ZABA-56722 format. One record per residue: residue in one letter; x, y, z of N, C-alpha, C, O in turn. Coordinates in steps of 0.2 Angstrom, whole numbers, padded with zeros to 4 digits, always signed. Layout:
REM residues N
aXYZXYZXYZXYZ
...
This chain:
REM residues 231
m+0090+0006+0002+0081+0010-0005+0082+0015-0008+0087+0017-0006
e+0081+0017-0012+0085+0021-0022+0076+0027-0019+0070+0025-0018
i+0079+0034-0017+0074+0040-0017+0075+0043-0024+0080+0044-0027
e+0067+0045-0029+0066+0049-0032+0064+0054-0032+0057+0055-0032
v+0068+0064-0032+0061+0067-0029+0059+0069-0036+0064+0067-0040
h+0052+0073-0039+0051+0075-0042+0046+0082-0040+0043+0083-0034
p+0045+0086-0047+0044+0093-0045+0038+0092-0040+0038+0095-0034
d+0031+0086-0042+0027+0089-0039+0021+0082-0035+0023+0077-0035
d+0016+0083-0034+0012+0075-0032+0010+0075-0040+0014+0072-0043
q+0006+0076-0044+0006+0074-0050+0011+0069-0055+0010+0064-0057
s+0016+0073-0054+0023+0071-0059+0024+0062-0053+0026+0056-0055
v+0022+0064-0047+0025+0058-0040+0021+0051-0047+0023+0047-0051
a+0010+0055-0044+0009+0050-0048+0009+0047-0053+0008+0041-0054
s+0011+0050-0059+0012+0048-0067+0020+0043-0064+0022+0038-0067
s+0023+0046-0061+0028+0041-0062+0028+0034-0059+0030+0030-0062
a+0024+0034-0052+0022+0030-0051+0018+0025-0055+0020+0019-0055
a+0012+0026-0058+0009+0023-0062+0015+0018-0066+0016+0012-0064
e+0019+0023-0071+0025+0020-0075+0027+0013-0074+0028+0009-0078
m+0029+0014-0065+0034+0011-0062+0029+0004-0061+0033-0001-0062
i+0023+0004-0060+0017-0002-0058+0019-0006-0064+0022-0011-0065
a+0016-0001-0067+0015-0005-0077+0021-0007-0079+0019-0012-0082
n+0026-0006-0079+0034-0011-0081+0031-0016-0076+0028-0021-0079
e+0033-0016-0069+0033-0020-0063+0025-0025-0067+0025-0031-0065
a+0021-0024-0070+0016-0028-0069+0016-0032-0076+0011-0035-0077
r+0022-0031-0081+0025-0033-0088+0027-0038-0087+0025-0044-0089
a+0032-0036-0081+0039-0044-0081+0033-0046-0077+0031-0050-0081
a+0029-0047-0071+0024-0051-0069+0024-0054-0073+0028-0058-0074
f+0020-0054-0076+0016-0055-0083+0021-0062-0085+0019-0068-0085
a+0027-0058-0087+0030-0064-0091+0036-0070-0087+0036-0076-0089
s+0039-0068-0083+0039-0075-0075+0034-0078-0075+0034-0084-0077
r+0028-0074-0071+0024-0078-0066+0016-0080-0069+0013-0084-0066
g+0014-0075-0076+0007-0075-0077+0001-0072-0072-0005-0074-0072
r+0004-0068-0069+0000-0063-0066+0001-0060-0063+0005-0064-0059
f+0000-0052-0059+0001-0047-0058-0001-0048-0050-0007-0051-0049
i+0001-0046-0043-0005-0045-0037+0000-0039-0033+0006-0040-0032
m-0004-0034-0032-0002-0029-0029-0005-0027-0024-0011-0029-0025
a-0005-0025-0019-0009-0020-0013-0008-0015-0011-0002-0014-0008
v-0014-0010-0013-0011-0003-0012-0017+0003-0007-0023+0003-0007
s-0013+0006-0003-0017+0011+0003-0017+0016+0000-0015+0017-0005
g-0022+0018+0003-0026+0027+0001-0021+0032+0001-0015+0031+0002
g-0026+0040-0001-0025+0045+0001-0024+0048-0005-0026+0045-0010
r-0021+0055-0006-0024+0060-0011-0020+0057-0019-0023+0056-0025
t-0011+0056-0016-0009+0053-0022-0009+0048-0025-0007+0046-0031
p-0013+0043-0020-0015+0037-0025-0018+0038-0030-0016+0037-0036
w-0024+0039-0027-0028+0039-0031-0028+0042-0040-0029+0039-0045
l-0025+0050-0037-0019+0050-0046-0016+0047-0048-0015+0047-0054
m-0012+0041-0044-0007+0037-0049-0011+0032-0049-0008+0027-0052
l-0019+0030-0045-0019+0025-0050-0025+0026-0058-0027+0022-0063
r-0027+0032-0058-0030+0036-0061-0025+0037-0068-0028+0038-0074
a-0021+0037-0066-0015+0036-0072-0015+0028-0073-0017+0026-0079
l-0013+0023-0069-0013+0018-0069-0017+0017-0077-0015+0017-0082
a-0023+0017-0073-0032+0015-0079-0029+0015-0084-0030+0010-0088
h-0027+0020-0086-0022+0023-0096-0019+0018-0098-0019+0016-0104
a-0014+0014-0092-0008+0007-0095-0014+0002-0099-0019+0001-0099
q-0007+0001-0105-0013-0007-0110-0010-0009-0104-0004-0006-0103
l-0013-0014-0101-0012-0019-0098-0017-0025-0098-0023-0024-0099
q-0014-0033-0098-0016-0039-0097-0019-0036-0092-0015-0035-0087
w-0027-0034-0092-0029-0032-0083-0032-0040-0079-0032-0042-0073
e-0033-0043-0083-0037-0051-0083-0033-0054-0078-0035-0057-0073
k-0026-0053-0079-0019-0056-0076-0017-0050-0071-0012-0048-0070
v-0022-0048-0068-0019-0042-0060-0024-0044-0056-0030-0044-0057
h-0019-0046-0052-0025-0044-0043-0022-0037-0038-0017-0033-0037
v-0029-0037-0036-0030-0031-0033-0032-0030-0024-0038-0032-0022
a-0028-0028-0018-0028-0028-0014-0026-0025-0012-0022-0022-0015
q-0030-0023-0003-0029-0018-0001-0022-0019+0005-0022-0025+0007
v-0017-0014+0006-0013-0012+0013-0020-0014+0018-0021-0019+0022
d-0023-0009+0018-0026-0008+0026-0031-0002+0023-0030+0002+0019
e-0038-0005+0029-0046+0001+0028-0046+0003+0036-0043+0002+0042
r-0052+0005+0034-0054+0011+0039-0060+0006+0040-0063+0004+0035
v-0062+0004+0050-0069+0001+0048-0073+0004+0048-0074+0007+0053
v-0077+0006+0044-0082+0010+0040-0090+0007+0037-0092+0001+0040
l-0092+0008+0036-0097+0007+0032-0094+0006+0024-0090+0011+0022
a-0097+0000+0019-0094+0002+0013-0095+0009+0008-0090+0011+0004
t-0099+0011+0008-0101+0017+0009-0099+0026+0009-0101+0031+0006
d-0095+0025+0016-0093+0030+0018-0086+0032+0015-0082+0029+0013
p-0086+0038+0014-0078+0042+0010-0075+0042+0013-0070+0045+0013
e-0075+0039+0018-0068+0036+0023-0065+0031+0019-0059+0031+0020
r-0067+0027+0016-0064+0019+0017-0061+0020+0011-0064+0018+0006
n-0056+0022+0010-0051+0016+0005-0054+0014-0002-0053+0016-0007
l-0060+0008-0001-0061+0006-0005-0066+0007-0011-0066+0004-0017
v-0069+0013-0005-0073+0018-0012-0069+0023-0017-0072+0025-0023
h-0061+0025-0014-0057+0030-0017-0055+0024-0024-0056+0025-0030
l-0053+0018-0022-0051+0013-0025-0054+0010-0034-0051+0008-0039
r-0062+0009-0030-0066+0006-0038-0066+0014-0040-0068+0014-0046
e-0065+0022-0038-0069+0026-0042-0060+0027-0046-0061+0029-0052
a-0055+0027-0044-0048+0029-0046-0048+0025-0052-0048+0027-0057
l-0047+0017-0051-0045+0010-0055-0050+0005-0057-0051+0005-0063
v-0053+0000-0054-0057-0002-0055-0062-0002-0061-0062-0005-0066
d-0066+0004-0059-0071+0005-0062-0070+0008-0067-0074+0012-0069
r-0063+0008-0071-0059+0009-0078-0057+0005-0080-0054+0007-0085
v-0058+0001-0078-0052-0004-0082-0054-0012-0082-0057-0014-0077
p-0054-0015-0087-0057-0020-0088-0054-0027-0081-0053-0033-0082
l-0054-0023-0075-0050-0029-0070-0060-0035-0068-0066-0032-0067
p-0057-0040-0068-0065-0047-0066-0064-0044-0058-0060-0042-0053
p-0072-0045-0059-0069-0042-0050-0071-0047-0045-0073-0046-0039
e-0069-0054-0046-0065-0057-0041-0059-0058-0041-0056-0062-0037
n-0055-0052-0046-0049-0048-0044-0046-0044-0039-0041-0043-0038
v-0053-0041-0036-0051-0037-0030-0055-0039-0025-0061-0041-0025
h-0050-0040-0019-0051-0043-0015-0050-0038-0007-0046-0039-0002
a-0054-0033-0006-0058-0030-0002-0056-0033+0004-0055-0039+0004
m-0056-0028+0010-0053-0031+0017-0062-0031+0019-0066-0027+0017
p-0063-0037+0022-0071-0036+0025-0068-0032+0032-0063-0035+0036
v-0071-0027+0034-0072-0024+0039-0076-0021+0043-0076-0019+0049
e-0082-0023+0036-0089-0025+0039-0090-0031+0045-0095-0031+0049
a-0086-0036+0044-0088-0041+0050-0087-0038+0055-0084-0034+0057
v-0091-0042+0057-0095-0045+0065-0089-0045+0070-0089-0041+0075
h-0085-0049+0067-0079-0052+0070-0074-0050+0069-0072-0055+0065
l-0069-0044+0069-0066-0040+0065-0061-0047+0062-0059-0049+0057
e-0058-0047+0072-0052-0055+0072-0053-0059+0066-0051-0058+0060
h-0057-0061+0067-0058-0068+0061-0061-0065+0054-0060-0069+0049
a-0063-0058+0053-0061-0057+0047-0056-0055+0045-0056-0053+0040
a-0049-0054+0048-0042-0052+0047-0041-0061+0046-0039-0062+0041
g-0042-0065+0050-0040-0073+0047-0042-0075+0039-0039-0079+0035
q-0047-0071+0039-0052-0074+0031-0048-0070+0026-0046-0073+0021
y-0047-0064+0028-0043-0059+0022-0036-0064+0023-0034-0067+0017
a-0033-0064+0025-0024-0068+0026-0026-0075+0021-0023-0078+0017
q-0033-0077+0022-0033-0085+0018-0036-0082+0010-0036-0086+0005
t-0038-0077+0010-0039-0075+0004-0032-0074-0001-0031-0076-0007
l-0028-0070+0003-0020-0067+0001-0017-0076-0001-0016-0078-0007
r-0017-0079+0002-0014-0084+0003-0017-0090-0005-0014-0093-0009
d-0023-0089-0005-0025-0093-0011-0027-0090-0016-0031-0092-0019
v-0023-0080-0017-0021-0081-0023-0013-0080-0025-0010-0082-0030
a-0008-0076-0017-0001-0076-0017+0003-0084-0015+0009-0086-0016
g-0002-0088-0013+0004-0094-0012+0005-0096-0004+0002-0093+0000
q+0007-0100-0002+0009-0102+0005+0015-0103+0007+0017-0108+0007
p+0020-0097+0009+0013-0091+0011+0014-0085+0007+0019-0084+0003
p+0011-0081+0006+0010-0074+0001+0016-0070-0001+0019-0066+0002
v+0017-0072-0006+0021-0067-0009+0019-0062-0014+0020-0063-0020
l+0018-0055-0012+0014-0049-0019+0020-0047-0021+0026-0047-0019
d+0017-0047-0026+0024-0044-0032+0025-0036-0028+0031-0034-0026
l+0017-0032-0027+0019-0025-0028+0017-0024-0019+0012-0026-0017
v+0022-0019-0017+0014-0016-0010+0016-0011-0011+0022-0011-0011
h+0013-0003-0012+0012+0005-0012+0012+0003-0004+0010-0002-0002
l+0016+0010-0001+0014+0013+0003+0014+0019+0005+0019+0022+0003
g+0009+0023+0010+0013+0028+0009+0014+0030+0018+0015+0027+0023
l+0016+0039+0018+0023+0038+0025+0018+0043+0029+0017+0047+0025
g+0016+0042+0036+0012+0048+0040+0016+0052+0042+0021+0051+0041
a+0015+0058+0044+0021+0064+0046+0022+0062+0054+0024+0067+0057
d+0020+0055+0059+0022+0051+0064+0026+0046+0064+0028+0043+0068
g+0028+0045+0055+0030+0040+0053+0028+0032+0052+0031+0027+0050
h+0021+0033+0055+0017+0026+0052+0018+0026+0043+0020+0030+0039
t+0014+0019+0044+0013+0015+0037+0010+0013+0037+0009+0010+0043
a+0005+0011+0033+0000+0006+0029-0006+0008+0036-0010+0013+0035
s-0006+0007+0039-0009+0009+0048-0006+0002+0053-0009-0002+0056
l+0000+0004+0053+0005+0002+0059+0007+0007+0060+0010+0011+0056
v+0005+0009+0067+0005+0017+0069+0009+0017+0075+0007+0011+0078
p+0015+0021+0079+0017+0020+0086+0016+0019+0090+0014+0025+0092
g+0016+0013+0097+0015+0010+0101+0010+0005+0099+0008+0001+0103
d+0006+0005+0092-0001+0000+0093+0000-0007+0093+0006-0008+0090
p-0004-0013+0095+0004-0018+0097+0004-0022+0090+0009-0025+0088
v-0003-0020+0085-0002-0023+0078+0008-0023+0073+0012-0027+0070
l+0009-0016+0078+0019-0018+0078+0023-0025+0078+0025-0028+0073
a+0021-0027+0085+0024-0033+0088+0021-0040+0082+0021-0045+0084
v+0019-0040+0079+0014-0044+0074+0022-0049+0069+0027-0047+0065
t+0020-0055+0072+0024-0060+0065+0021-0064+0067+0026-0067+0068
g+0017-0068+0069+0013-0074+0067+0006-0072+0060+0003-0077+0057
a+0004-0066+0059+0001-0065+0055-0001-0063+0049+0003-0058+0049
d-0004-0063+0042+0001-0057+0039-0007-0052+0038-0008-0048+0034
v-0012-0052+0043-0016-0048+0042-0019-0046+0049-0023-0051+0052
a-0018-0038+0053-0024-0039+0060-0025-0033+0062-0021-0028+0061
v-0032-0034+0065-0036-0028+0068-0029-0024+0071-0024-0026+0072
t-0030-0018+0071-0028-0011+0078-0032-0009+0081-0037-0012+0080
d-0030-0004+0087-0032-0001+0090-0037+0005+0087-0036+0006+0081
p-0042+0009+0091-0044+0013+0086-0036+0019+0084-0031+0021+0088
y-0036+0022+0077-0030+0029+0078-0036+0032+0077-0041+0029+0076
q-0035+0041+0077-0040+0047+0074-0048+0042+0073-0051+0041+0068
g-0049+0039+0078-0057+0037+0079-0058+0034+0075-0064+0034+0074
r-0053+0029+0071-0055+0025+0067-0050+0017+0070-0044+0016+0069
r-0054+0012+0072-0049+0003+0071-0050+0004+0062-0055+0006+0058
r-0042+0001+0062-0044-0004+0055-0040-0008+0055-0036-0010+0059
m-0041-0014+0047-0039-0018+0047-0033-0016+0044-0032-0010+0042
t-0027-0020+0044-0019-0020+0040-0014-0024+0038-0013-0027+0043
l-0011-0025+0034-0007-0029+0031-0001-0030+0039-0002-0025+0043
t+0002-0034+0041+0008-0033+0044+0015-0036+0041+0016-0041+0036
f+0021-0031+0045+0026-0032+0041+0030-0038+0041+0036-0038+0040
p+0025-0043+0042+0030-0050+0038+0027-0048+0034+0031-0045+0030
i+0022-0047+0031+0018-0050+0021+0020-0043+0017+0021-0044+0011
i+0020-0037+0021+0024-0034+0017+0031-0033+0017+0032-0030+0011
n+0038-0034+0021+0044-0038+0020+0046-0043+0014+0051-0043+0011
r+0040-0048+0014+0039-0053+0009+0039-0052+0004+0043-0054+0000
s+0036-0046+0004+0033-0042-0004+0043-0042-0009+0049-0041-0008
r+0038-0042-0015+0043-0043-0022+0045-0036-0023+0049-0034-0027
r+0041-0030-0021+0044-0024-0023+0040-0022-0017+0035-0025-0014
v+0043-0014-0015+0039-0010-0010+0039-0001-0016+0043+0001-0020
l+0036+0001-0015+0034+0006-0017+0031+0012-0014+0025+0011-0012
w+0034+0017-0013+0033+0022-0006+0030+0029-0009+0034+0031-0014
l+0026+0031-0009+0023+0040-0011+0023+0043-0005+0020+0041+0000
v+0027+0048-0006+0026+0053+0000+0027+0060-0003+0032+0062-0005
t+0021+0064-0003+0021+0071-0004+0020+0073+0001+0019+0070+0007
g+0021+0081+0001+0017+0086+0004+0025+0089+0012+0031+0087+0014
r+0023+0093+0013+0029+0096+0018+0029+0095+0025+0034+0095+0029
e+0022+0094+0026+0021+0091+0032+0026+0084+0032+0031+0085+0035
k+0025+0077+0028+0031+0071+0028+0038+0072+0029+0042+0067+0031
a+0041+0079+0027+0047+0079+0028+0052+0076+0031+0057+0072+0030
g+0049+0078+0036+0053+0076+0043+0052+0068+0044+0057+0065+0045
a+0049+0066+0043+0048+0058+0045+0051+0055+0037+0054+0050+0036
l+0050+0059+0031+0053+0054+0029+0062+0054+0027+0065+0050+0024
a+0064+0060+0031+0071+0059+0033+0072+0053+0036+0076+0049+0035
r+0066+0053+0042+0071+0048+0048+0070+0041+0043+0074+0036+0044
l+0066+0040+0040+0064+0034+0035+0071+0030+0032+0072+0025+0033
r+0074+0037+0028+0080+0038+0026+0085+0038+0029+0091+0036+0026
d+0086+0040+0037+0092+0037+0040+0090+0029+0044+0096+0028+0047
n+0085+0024+0044+0080+0020+0046+0083+0023+0051+0089+0024+0051
d+0079+0026+0057+0077+0027+0060+0073+0023+0065+0067+0026+0065
p+0074+0019+0069+0069+0012+0071+0064+0015+0075+0059+0012+0076
s+0064+0022+0079+0058+0024+0082+0053+0023+0079+0049+0020+0082
i+0051+0025+0072+0044+0027+0067+0043+0018+0063+0046+0014+0060
p+0038+0018+0065+0035+0011+0062+0039+0010+0055+0041+0004+0054
a+0039+0015+0050+0040+0015+0044+0047+0010+0044+0048+0005+0042
s+0051+0014+0048+0060+0011+0047+0059+0003+0047+0064+0001+0043
h+0054-0001+0051+0054-0007+0047+0053-0010+0042+0056-0016+0041
v+0050-0008+0039+0050-0011+0030+0055-0010+0028+0057-0005+0026
r+0057-0017+0027+0063-0020+0024+0067-0013+0017+0062-0010+0015
k+0076-0011+0014+0072-0007+0008+0076-0010+0005+0077-0007+0000
d+0078-0013+0005+0083-0018+0001+0078-0016-0009+0081-0013-0014
r+0071-0019-0008+0066-0019-0011+0062-0011-0014+0057-0010-0017
a+0064-0006-0010+0062+0000-0011+0064+0006-0013+0068+0011-0012
l+0058+0004-0018+0059+0012-0019+0052+0018-0021+0047+0018-0024
v+0056+0025-0015+0053+0030-0013+0053+0034-0017+0059+0036-0018
l+0047+0036-0020+0044+0044-0026+0044+0050-0020+0044+0048-0015
a+0044+0054-0020+0042+0061-0016+0042+0066-0021+0044+0067-0027
d+0039+0071-0017+0039+0079-0022+0044+0080-0017+0046+0077-0013
r+0046+0088-0021+0053+0090-0020+0049+0095-0012+0053+0098-0008
t+0043+0095-0009+0041+0097-0004+0043+0092+0001+0042+0094+0007
a+0044+0087+0001+0043+0080+0006+0050+0080+0008+0052+0079+0013
a+0054+0083+0001+0062+0079+0002+0066+0085+0006+0071+0085+0008
e+0061+0091+0008+0066+0097+0009+0071+0096+0015+0075+0100+0017
e+0071+0092+0017+0075+0086+0024+0080+0083+0023+0084+0083+0028
l+0080+0080+0018+0082+0076+0015+0092+0077+0013+0093+0081+0008
r+0097+0075+0015+0102+0077+0013+0106+0073+0009+0103+0068+0007
p+0114+0073+0006+0117+0069+0001+0119+0064+0011+0122+0059+0011
Protein backbone atom coordinates (compact mmCIF):
# COMPACT_ATOMS: atom_id res chain seq x y z
CA UNK A 1 0.00 0.00 0.00
CA UNK A 2 1.42 3.34 -1.07
CA UNK A 3 0.82 6.38 1.15
CA UNK A 4 1.23 9.96 -0.05
CA UNK A 5 1.04 12.82 2.44
CA UNK A 6 -0.18 16.23 1.28
CA UNK A 7 -0.41 19.57 3.08
CA UNK A 8 -4.21 19.80 3.40
CA UNK A 9 -7.52 18.39 2.27
CA UNK A 10 -7.69 20.56 -0.83
CA UNK A 11 -4.36 19.25 -2.11
CA UNK A 12 -5.47 15.71 -1.28
CA UNK A 13 -8.63 16.27 -3.31
CA UNK A 14 -6.74 17.74 -6.26
CA UNK A 15 -4.23 14.89 -6.32
CA UNK A 16 -7.06 12.36 -6.11
CA UNK A 17 -8.88 13.97 -9.04
CA UNK A 18 -5.71 13.87 -11.13
CA UNK A 19 -5.15 10.21 -10.26
CA UNK A 20 -8.74 9.29 -11.17
CA UNK A 21 -8.51 11.12 -14.49
CA UNK A 22 -5.32 9.24 -15.34
CA UNK A 23 -6.92 5.91 -14.41
CA UNK A 24 -9.93 6.77 -16.55
CA UNK A 25 -7.82 7.54 -19.61
CA UNK A 26 -5.91 4.28 -19.20
CA UNK A 27 -9.21 2.39 -18.87
CA UNK A 28 -10.60 4.03 -22.00
CA UNK A 29 -7.55 2.89 -23.94
CA UNK A 30 -7.59 -0.69 -22.67
CA UNK A 31 -11.28 -1.47 -22.08
CA UNK A 32 -13.27 1.32 -23.70
CA UNK A 33 -14.91 2.48 -20.48
CA UNK A 34 -14.18 3.46 -16.88
CA UNK A 35 -16.27 2.32 -13.90
CA UNK A 36 -15.68 3.89 -10.51
CA UNK A 37 -17.49 3.66 -7.19
CA UNK A 38 -17.34 6.59 -4.80
CA UNK A 39 -17.92 7.08 -1.08
CA UNK A 40 -19.25 10.15 0.68
CA UNK A 41 -17.56 12.85 2.74
CA UNK A 42 -16.38 16.45 2.55
CA UNK A 43 -12.98 15.77 0.96
CA UNK A 44 -14.49 13.45 -1.66
CA UNK A 45 -16.89 16.20 -2.72
CA UNK A 46 -13.88 18.48 -3.18
CA UNK A 47 -12.25 15.69 -5.20
CA UNK A 48 -15.27 15.30 -7.46
CA UNK A 49 -15.55 19.05 -8.04
CA UNK A 50 -11.91 19.02 -9.15
CA UNK A 51 -12.52 15.96 -11.31
CA UNK A 52 -15.37 17.78 -13.07
CA UNK A 53 -12.75 20.06 -14.66
CA UNK A 54 -10.93 17.11 -16.27
CA UNK A 55 -11.11 16.72 -20.02
CA UNK A 56 -12.53 13.19 -20.22
CA UNK A 57 -14.75 11.20 -22.54
CA UNK A 58 -17.56 11.36 -20.02
CA UNK A 59 -19.87 9.21 -22.11
CA UNK A 60 -17.50 6.33 -21.32
CA UNK A 61 -17.58 6.89 -17.54
CA UNK A 62 -19.86 4.98 -15.17
CA UNK A 63 -20.30 6.12 -11.56
CA UNK A 64 -21.55 3.75 -8.87
CA UNK A 65 -21.87 4.18 -5.12
CA UNK A 66 -19.77 2.50 -2.45
CA UNK A 67 -22.44 3.04 0.19
CA UNK A 68 -25.56 5.02 0.95
CA UNK A 69 -27.71 5.85 3.96
CA UNK A 70 -31.28 4.59 3.96
CA UNK A 71 -32.96 8.01 3.80
CA UNK A 72 -35.21 9.88 1.38
CA UNK A 73 -33.82 11.03 -1.94
CA UNK A 74 -33.76 14.70 -0.93
CA UNK A 75 -32.27 14.17 2.53
CA UNK A 76 -28.96 16.08 2.85
CA UNK A 77 -27.46 12.98 4.50
CA UNK A 78 -27.86 11.15 1.21
CA UNK A 79 -24.52 10.74 -0.57
CA UNK A 80 -26.29 10.90 -3.93
CA UNK A 81 -27.38 14.50 -3.29
CA UNK A 82 -23.75 15.60 -2.97
CA UNK A 83 -22.54 13.32 -5.75
CA UNK A 84 -24.91 15.00 -8.15
CA UNK A 85 -23.98 18.51 -7.00
CA UNK A 86 -20.23 17.89 -7.05
CA UNK A 87 -19.91 15.93 -10.29
CA UNK A 88 -22.96 14.64 -12.13
CA UNK A 89 -24.58 18.03 -12.70
CA UNK A 90 -21.28 19.54 -13.84
CA UNK A 91 -20.22 17.16 -16.62
CA UNK A 92 -21.87 15.58 -19.72
CA UNK A 93 -22.31 12.24 -17.97
CA UNK A 94 -25.19 10.21 -19.44
CA UNK A 95 -27.93 9.72 -16.83
CA UNK A 96 -27.93 5.97 -17.44
CA UNK A 97 -24.25 5.89 -16.44
CA UNK A 98 -25.03 7.03 -12.88
CA UNK A 99 -25.91 4.01 -10.78
CA UNK A 100 -27.60 5.08 -7.55
CA UNK A 101 -28.15 2.62 -4.74
CA UNK A 102 -31.91 1.88 -4.42
CA UNK A 103 -32.19 2.68 -0.72
CA UNK A 104 -35.79 3.89 -0.96
CA UNK A 105 -37.01 0.36 -1.73
CA UNK A 106 -39.40 -1.29 0.70
CA UNK A 107 -37.43 -4.53 0.71
CA UNK A 108 -33.84 -3.45 1.16
CA UNK A 109 -32.23 -6.88 0.97
CA UNK A 110 -33.94 -7.51 -2.38
CA UNK A 111 -32.85 -4.05 -3.54
CA UNK A 112 -29.26 -4.89 -2.61
CA UNK A 113 -29.47 -7.92 -4.87
CA UNK A 114 -30.84 -5.74 -7.66
CA UNK A 115 -27.94 -3.34 -7.27
CA UNK A 116 -25.50 -6.24 -7.45
CA UNK A 117 -27.18 -7.24 -10.72
CA UNK A 118 -26.78 -3.69 -12.01
CA UNK A 119 -23.06 -3.90 -11.30
CA UNK A 120 -22.88 -7.23 -13.11
CA UNK A 121 -24.62 -5.70 -16.12
CA UNK A 122 -22.10 -2.86 -16.21
CA UNK A 123 -18.87 -4.49 -15.04
CA UNK A 124 -19.14 -8.17 -15.91
CA UNK A 125 -19.68 -11.44 -14.09
CA UNK A 126 -18.31 -11.19 -11.50
CA UNK A 127 -18.20 -7.38 -11.65
CA UNK A 128 -14.74 -5.83 -11.64
CA UNK A 129 -14.72 -2.10 -10.93
CA UNK A 130 -11.86 -0.04 -12.31
CA UNK A 131 -11.55 2.11 -9.18
CA UNK A 132 -13.12 2.12 -5.74
CA UNK A 133 -12.75 5.25 -3.65
CA UNK A 134 -12.81 4.68 0.11
CA UNK A 135 -12.74 6.77 3.25
CA UNK A 136 -11.57 5.79 6.71
CA UNK A 137 -13.47 6.31 9.95
CA UNK A 138 -11.84 7.02 13.29
CA UNK A 139 -13.15 3.61 14.40
CA UNK A 140 -11.45 1.91 11.46
CA UNK A 141 -14.54 1.45 9.31
CA UNK A 142 -14.55 1.92 5.57
CA UNK A 143 -17.48 2.09 3.16
CA UNK A 144 -20.28 1.12 5.58
CA UNK A 145 -18.31 -1.86 6.82
CA UNK A 146 -18.28 -0.98 10.50
CA UNK A 147 -16.91 -2.85 13.52
CA UNK A 148 -19.19 -5.64 14.66
CA UNK A 149 -21.66 -5.50 11.78
CA UNK A 150 -22.69 -8.86 10.26
CA UNK A 151 -21.90 -7.61 6.73
CA UNK A 152 -18.19 -7.88 7.56
CA UNK A 153 -18.55 -11.63 7.16
CA UNK A 154 -20.40 -11.55 3.84
CA UNK A 155 -18.53 -13.48 1.16
CA UNK A 156 -21.29 -14.51 -1.22
CA UNK A 157 -22.75 -11.12 -2.16
CA UNK A 158 -21.29 -7.91 -3.56
CA UNK A 159 -23.88 -5.61 -1.96
CA UNK A 160 -25.45 -5.86 1.51
CA UNK A 161 -27.55 -3.91 3.99
CA UNK A 162 -26.12 -3.07 7.40
CA UNK A 163 -27.56 -2.88 10.87
CA UNK A 164 -28.15 0.68 12.12
CA UNK A 165 -24.95 2.72 12.47
CA UNK A 166 -25.09 6.26 13.84
CA UNK A 167 -28.86 6.03 13.62
CA UNK A 168 -29.09 4.87 9.99
CA UNK A 169 -29.11 1.58 8.13
CA UNK A 170 -26.96 1.63 5.04
CA UNK A 171 -26.46 -0.20 1.78
CA UNK A 172 -22.81 -0.97 1.07
CA UNK A 173 -20.42 -2.74 -1.22
CA UNK A 174 -18.85 -5.71 0.52
CA UNK A 175 -15.24 -6.83 0.76
CA UNK A 176 -15.45 -9.28 -2.18
CA UNK A 177 -16.24 -6.64 -4.82
CA UNK A 178 -13.95 -4.03 -3.25
CA UNK A 179 -11.05 -6.48 -3.25
CA UNK A 180 -11.82 -7.48 -6.83
CA UNK A 181 -11.37 -3.92 -8.09
CA UNK A 182 -8.42 -2.92 -10.20
CA UNK A 183 -7.52 0.07 -8.00
CA UNK A 184 -8.40 1.29 -4.52
CA UNK A 185 -8.05 4.98 -3.69
CA UNK A 186 -8.23 6.02 -0.04
CA UNK A 187 -8.76 9.65 1.00
CA UNK A 188 -7.92 10.22 4.66
CA UNK A 189 -8.00 13.70 6.14
CA UNK A 190 -8.26 15.13 9.64
CA UNK A 191 -6.43 14.55 12.93
CA UNK A 192 -9.22 12.29 14.22
CA UNK A 193 -8.23 9.72 11.55
CA UNK A 194 -4.55 9.57 12.56
CA UNK A 195 -4.83 6.53 14.81
CA UNK A 196 -6.94 4.60 12.31
CA UNK A 197 -4.53 5.39 9.46
CA UNK A 198 -1.59 4.09 11.48
CA UNK A 199 -3.53 0.90 12.20
CA UNK A 200 -4.42 0.55 8.52
CA UNK A 201 -0.78 0.98 7.53
CA UNK A 202 0.21 -1.63 10.13
CA UNK A 203 -2.47 -4.03 8.85
CA UNK A 204 -4.23 -4.25 12.21
CA UNK A 205 -6.80 -7.03 11.66
CA UNK A 206 -9.11 -5.66 14.36
CA UNK A 207 -10.32 -2.80 12.12
CA UNK A 208 -12.52 -3.47 9.09
CA UNK A 209 -10.42 -1.28 6.81
CA UNK A 210 -7.45 -3.63 7.12
CA UNK A 211 -9.41 -6.32 5.27
CA UNK A 212 -9.18 -4.34 2.04
CA UNK A 213 -6.33 -5.64 -0.11
CA UNK A 214 -3.23 -3.44 -0.06
CA UNK A 215 -1.41 -4.33 -3.27
CA UNK A 216 -3.66 -2.17 -5.45
CA UNK A 217 -4.17 0.64 -2.95
CA UNK A 218 -3.06 4.27 -2.84
CA UNK A 219 -3.68 6.37 0.28
CA UNK A 220 -3.77 10.15 -0.06
CA UNK A 221 -3.63 11.72 3.40
CA UNK A 222 -3.21 15.20 4.75
CA UNK A 223 -0.55 16.05 7.32
CA UNK A 224 -2.88 15.91 10.30
CA UNK A 225 -4.14 12.43 9.40
CA UNK A 226 -0.54 11.25 8.94
CA UNK A 227 0.66 12.47 12.35
CA UNK A 228 1.00 8.98 13.86
CA UNK A 229 2.74 7.39 10.89
CA UNK A 230 6.36 6.36 11.37
CA UNK A 231 8.84 5.15 8.77
